[in-house]
DRENTISE-249654 format. One record per atom (N, C-alpha, C): chain; atom name; x, y, z. Coordinates in nm, 4 decimals. Example, Ala and Ser with C-alpha at 12.3 -4.5 7.8 and 13.67 -1.06 7.14 Angstrom:
BEGIN
chain:name:px:py:pz
A:N:1.3190:-0.5690:0.7800 .
A:CA:1.2300:-0.4500:0.7800 .
A:C:1.3200:-0.3300:0.7800 .
A:N:1.2850:-0.2250:0.7080 .
A:CA:1.3670:-0.1060:0.7140 .
A:C:1.2900:0.0030:0.7870 .
END
This chain:
BEGIN
chain:name:px:py:pz
A:N:-0.0689:0.2234:-1.7539 .
A:CA:0.0150:0.1824:-1.6427 .
A:C:0.1613:0.2031:-1.6810 .
A:N:0.2389:0.2408:-1.5877 .
A:CA:0.3812:0.2623:-1.6085 .
A:C:0.4474:0.1311:-1.6479 .
A:N:0.5198:0.1301:-1.7616 .
A:CA:0.5807:0.0056:-1.8072 .
A:C:0.6982:-0.0382:-1.7204 .
A:N:0.7533:0.0517:-1.6387 .
A:CA:0.8636:0.0168:-1.5502 .
A:C:0.8176:-0.0159:-1.4086 .
A:N:0.6924:-0.0511:-1.3932 .
A:CA:0.6369:-0.0732:-1.2589 .
A:C:0.7007:-0.1939:-1.1885 .
A:N:0.7564:-0.2865:-1.2637 .
A:CA:0.8166:-0.4056:-1.2037 .
A:C:0.9526:-0.3792:-1.1406 .
A:N:1.0042:-0.2570:-1.1509 .
A:CA:1.1324:-0.2271:-1.0859 .
A:C:1.1151:-0.1938:-0.9384 .
A:N:0.9903:-0.1931:-0.8905 .
A:CA:0.9629:-0.1572:-0.7511 .
A:C:0.9288:-0.2797:-0.6677 .
A:N:0.9780:-0.2801:-0.5453 .
A:CA:0.9473:-0.3835:-0.4478 .
A:C:0.8713:-0.3173:-0.3329 .
A:N:0.7743:-0.3891:-0.2773 .
A:CA:0.6957:-0.3365:-0.1658 .
A:C:0.7311:-0.4154:-0.0401 .
A:N:0.7638:-0.3432:0.0653 .
A:CA:0.7982:-0.4037:0.1947 .
A:C:0.6922:-0.3620:0.2961 .
A:N:0.6335:-0.4609:0.3636 .
A:CA:0.5325:-0.4346:0.4668 .
A:C:0.5893:-0.4716:0.6033 .
A:N:0.5647:-0.3854:0.7013 .
A:CA:0.6097:-0.4134:0.8375 .
A:C:0.4995:-0.3713:0.9329 .
A:N:0.4535:-0.4656:1.0157 .
A:CA:0.3452:-0.4373:1.1103 .
A:C:0.4039:-0.3954:1.2448 .
A:N:0.3544:-0.2815:1.2936 .
A:CA:0.3940:-0.2294:1.4242 .
A:C:0.2644:-0.2016:1.4996 .
A:N:0.2241:-0.2956:1.5842 .
A:CA:0.0979:-0.2910:1.6575 .
A:C:-0.0190:-0.2757:1.5606 .
A:N:-0.0897:-0.1617:1.5620 .
A:CA:-0.2079:-0.1437:1.4766 .
A:C:-0.1781:-0.0626:1.3506 .
A:N:-0.0508:-0.0458:1.3203 .
A:CA:-0.0088:0.0304:1.2024 .
A:C:0.0781:-0.0590:1.1137 .
A:N:0.0579:-0.0478:0.9832 .
A:CA:0.1421:-0.1204:0.8887 .
A:C:0.2201:-0.0165:0.8089 .
A:N:0.3520:-0.0265:0.8172 .
A:CA:0.4417:0.0604:0.7426 .
A:C:0.4601:-0.0001:0.6037 .
A:N:0.4351:0.0777:0.4996 .
A:CA:0.4470:0.0313:0.3620 .
A:C:0.5586:0.1110:0.2965 .
A:N:0.6670:0.0425:0.2594 .
A:CA:0.7812:0.1071:0.1958 .
A:C:0.7935:0.0564:0.0540 .
A:N:0.8074:0.1472:-0.0402 .
A:CA:0.8235:0.1121:-0.1807 .
A:C:0.9681:0.1407:-0.2187 .
A:N:1.0358:0.0384:-0.2696 .
A:CA:1.1788:0.0477:-0.2992 .
A:C:1.2007:0.0384:-0.4499 .
A:N:1.2825:0.1287:-0.5023 .
A:CA:1.3218:0.1256:-0.6420 .
A:C:1.4422:0.0324:-0.6526 .
A:N:1.4259:-0.0813:-0.7171 .
A:CA:1.5332:-0.1808:-0.7254 .
A:C:1.6502:-0.1348:-0.8115 .
A:N:1.6263:-0.0493:-0.9102 .
A:CA:1.7353:-0.0010:-0.9954 .
A:C:1.8298:0.0903:-0.9195 .
A:N:1.7759:0.1736:-0.8328 .
A:CA:1.8573:0.2693:-0.7584 .
A:C:1.8868:0.2224:-0.6164 .
A:N:1.8290:0.1085:-0.5773 .
A:CA:1.8481:0.0549:-0.4415 .
A:C:1.8142:0.1600:-0.3361 .
A:N:1.7038:0.2316:-0.3592 .
A:CA:1.6652:0.3375:-0.2664 .
A:C:1.5144:0.3373:-0.2463 .
A:N:1.4720:0.4040:-0.1390 .
A:CA:1.3299:0.4148:-0.1093 .
A:C:1.2670:0.5126:-0.2084 .
A:N:1.1600:0.4697:-0.2741 .
A:CA:1.0899:0.5549:-0.3698 .
A:C:0.9757:0.6299:-0.3024 .
A:N:0.9112:0.5657:-0.2062 .
A:CA:0.7978:0.6283:-0.1381 .
A:C:0.7610:0.5431:-0.0167 .
A:N:0.6768:0.5984:0.0692 .
A:CA:0.6261:0.5217:0.1824 .
A:C:0.4896:0.5754:0.2206 .
A:N:0.4133:0.4920:0.2873 .
A:CA:0.2840:0.5328:0.3420 .
A:C:0.2503:0.4377:0.4560 .
A:N:0.1365:0.4618:0.5197 .
A:CA:0.0957:0.3819:0.6336 .
A:C:-0.0471:0.3329:0.6146 .
A:N:-0.0761:0.2203:0.6758 .
A:CA:-0.2128:0.1702:0.6820 .
A:C:-0.2481:0.1567:0.8292 .
A:N:-0.3620:0.2114:0.8658 .
A:CA:-0.4091:0.2073:1.0043 .
A:C:-0.5282:0.1135:1.0162 .
A:N:-0.5380:0.0444:1.1294 .
A:CA:-0.6502:-0.0464:1.1521 .
A:C:-0.7738:0.0327:1.1907 .
A:N:-0.8828:0.0049:1.1225 .
A:CA:-1.0119:0.0681:1.1522 .
A:C:-1.1046:-0.0404:1.2072 .
A:N:-1.1284:-0.0423:1.3397 .
A:CA:-1.2069:-0.1500:1.3996 .
A:C:-1.3530:-0.1541:1.3533 .
A:N:-1.4095:-0.0406:1.3114 .
A:CA:-1.5500:-0.0394:1.2692 .
A:C:-1.5731:-0.1179:1.1413 .
A:N:-1.4738:-0.1210:1.0534 .
A:CA:-1.4869:-0.1984:0.9297 .
A:C:-1.3964:-0.3214:0.9298 .
A:N:-1.3160:-0.3364:1.0361 .
A:CA:-1.2269:-0.4501:1.0545 .
A:C:-1.1271:-0.4636:0.9386 .
A:N:-1.0725:-0.3502:0.8944 .
A:CA:-0.9757:-0.3486:0.7849 .
A:C:-0.8691:-0.2425:0.8117 .
A:N:-0.7568:-0.2566:0.7418 .
A:CA:-0.6520:-0.1562:0.7429 .
A:C:-0.6737:-0.0650:0.6230 .
A:N:-0.6755:0.0655:0.6441 .
A:CA:-0.6941:0.1585:0.5336 .
A:C:-0.5712:0.2485:0.5211 .
A:N:-0.5431:0.2945:0.3985 .
A:CA:-0.4291:0.3822:0.3769 .
A:C:-0.4542:0.5153:0.4453 .
A:N:-0.3551:0.5608:0.5164 .
A:CA:-0.3631:0.6846:0.5918 .
A:C:-0.2936:0.7951:0.5134 .
A:N:-0.3526:0.9124:0.5109 .
A:CA:-0.2944:1.0246:0.4389 .
A:C:-0.3272:1.0155:0.2911 .
A:N:-0.2529:1.0881:0.2115 .
A:CA:-0.2766:1.0892:0.0677 .
A:C:-0.1537:1.0313:-0.0015 .
A:N:-0.1587:0.9033:-0.0377 .
A:CA:-0.0444:0.8435:-0.1073 .
A:C:-0.0312:0.9033:-0.2481 .
A:N:0.0888:0.8981:-0.3021 .
A:CA:0.1109:0.9510:-0.4363 .
A:C:0.0453:0.8602:-0.5397 .
A:N:0.0251:0.9152:-0.6591 .
A:CA:-0.0343:0.8376:-0.7688 .
A:C:0.0531:0.7167:-0.8015 .
A:N:0.1854:0.7355:-0.8005 .
A:CA:0.2772:0.6252:-0.8275 .
A:C:0.2629:0.5159:-0.7219 .
A:N:0.2541:0.5555:-0.5947 .
A:CA:0.2380:0.4570:-0.4868 .
A:C:0.1108:0.3758:-0.5054 .
A:N:0.0017:0.4427:-0.5364 .
A:CA:-0.1254:0.3725:-0.5564 .
A:C:-0.1144:0.2757:-0.6726 .
A:N:-0.0522:0.3197:-0.7818 .
A:CA:-0.0354:0.2345:-0.8996 .
A:C:0.0465:0.1093:-0.8661 .
A:N:0.1547:0.1276:-0.7927 .
A:CA:0.2409:0.0149:-0.7547 .
A:C:0.1680:-0.0796:-0.6600 .
A:N:0.1016:-0.0260:-0.5584 .
A:CA:0.0317:-0.1094:-0.4606 .
A:C:-0.0850:-0.1844:-0.5237 .
A:N:-0.1553:-0.1234:-0.6169 .
A:CA:-0.2621:-0.1944:-0.6895 .
A:C:-0.2033:-0.3046:-0.7774 .
A:N:-0.0936:-0.2739:-0.8447 .
A:CA:-0.0282:-0.3721:-0.9328 .
A:C:0.0173:-0.4962:-0.8547 .
A:N:0.0683:-0.4758:-0.7353 .
A:CA:0.1182:-0.5865:-0.6525 .
A:C:0.0095:-0.6483:-0.5639 .
A:N:-0.1151:-0.6076:-0.5830 .
A:CA:-0.2295:-0.6616:-0.5082 .
A:C:-0.2148:-0.6397:-0.3570 .
A:N:-0.1613:-0.5242:-0.3203 .
A:CA:-0.1457:-0.4877:-0.1790 .
A:C:-0.2702:-0.4144:-0.1299 .
A:N:-0.3300:-0.3327:-0.2174 .
A:CA:-0.4488:-0.2562:-0.1800 .
A:C:-0.5605:-0.2785:-0.2811 .
A:N:-0.6814:-0.2445:-0.2370 .
A:CA:-0.7966:-0.2419:-0.3265 .
A:C:-0.8761:-0.1166:-0.2949 .
A:N:-0.9444:-0.0653:-0.3959 .
A:CA:-1.0222:0.0567:-0.3756 .
A:C:-1.1522:0.0214:-0.3059 .
A:N:-1.1806:0.0943:-0.1976 .
A:CA:-1.2980:0.0642:-0.1168 .
A:C:-1.4212:0.1395:-0.1648 .
A:N:-1.4009:0.2564:-0.2246 .
A:CA:-1.5143:0.3353:-0.2711 .
A:C:-1.4767:0.4111:-0.3975 .
A:N:-1.5730:0.4715:-0.4593 .
A:CA:-1.5490:0.5491:-0.5812 .
A:C:-1.5575:0.6988:-0.5540 .
A:N:-1.5638:0.7372:-0.4278 .
A:CA:-1.5751:0.8770:-0.3901 .
A:C:-1.4403:0.9468:-0.4048 .
A:N:-1.4442:1.0787:-0.3977 .
A:CA:-1.3214:1.1568:-0.3983 .
A:C:-1.3011:1.2174:-0.2606 .
A:N:-1.1888:1.2030:-0.1968 .
A:CA:-1.0796:1.1201:-0.2442 .
A:C:-1.1118:0.9720:-0.2236 .
A:N:-1.0623:0.8878:-0.3105 .
A:CA:-1.0918:0.7448:-0.2964 .
A:C:-1.0255:0.6864:-0.1718 .
A:N:-1.0883:0.5868:-0.1145 .
A:CA:-1.0323:0.5179:0.0026 .
A:C:-0.9797:0.3828:-0.0425 .
A:N:-0.8653:0.3450:0.0125 .
A:CA:-0.8041:0.2173:-0.0206 .
A:C:-0.7831:0.1376:0.1065 .
A:N:-0.8019:0.0067:0.0982 .
A:CA:-0.7777:-0.0823:0.2113 .
A:C:-0.6800:-0.1908:0.1674 .
A:N:-0.6116:-0.2501:0.2647 .
A:CA:-0.5203:-0.3583:0.2339 .
A:C:-0.5988:-0.4837:0.1962 .
A:N:-0.5477:-0.5573:0.1005 .
A:CA:-0.6119:-0.6814:0.0575 .
A:C:-0.5797:-0.7933:0.1566 .
A:N:-0.6573:-0.8981:0.1515 .
A:CA:-0.6285:-1.0155:0.2357 .
A:C:-0.4934:-1.0748:0.1996 .
A:N:-0.4576:-1.0690:0.0732 .
A:CA:-0.3279:-1.1193:0.0270 .
A:C:-0.2142:-1.0461:0.0987 .
A:N:-0.2254:-0.9151:0.1110 .
A:CA:-0.1218:-0.8359:0.1800 .
A:C:-0.1149:-0.8724:0.3283 .
A:N:-0.2308:-0.8904:0.3899 .
A:CA:-0.2324:-0.9229:0.5331 .
A:C:-0.1752:-1.0619:0.5588 .
A:N:-0.2021:-1.1570:0.4710 .
A:CA:-0.1476:-1.2925:0.4873 .
A:C:0.0042:-1.2900:0.4821 .
A:N:0.0605:-1.2020:0.3990 .
A:CA:0.2063:-1.1946:0.3888 .
A:C:0.2714:-1.1454:0.5182 .
A:N:0.1932:-1.0841:0.6075 .
A:CA:0.2472:-1.0355:0.7342 .
A:C:0.2493:-1.1425:0.8431 .
A:N:0.1876:-1.2559:0.8190 .
A:CA:0.1843:-1.3621:0.9205 .
A:C:0.3189:-1.4247:0.9412 .
END
């Protein structure tokens, strides 16, 4: 794991059925990366949309924002209950 992972802050913003996930580098006061989570009614969860970068996945796992849903390639990630509670 990257030893400087604690320099990143994760900001979540819900817009209807989409959650905007912004990763901010606190040292540079700038956006490091972003991705989206879309609501999937069949599984009743928000899943990461697109292909997030390896750094984004590492940061989101470290902050308990996402969890891996399967072991297939490409892996699927969903938002944790902890992340959803923070949006209330």
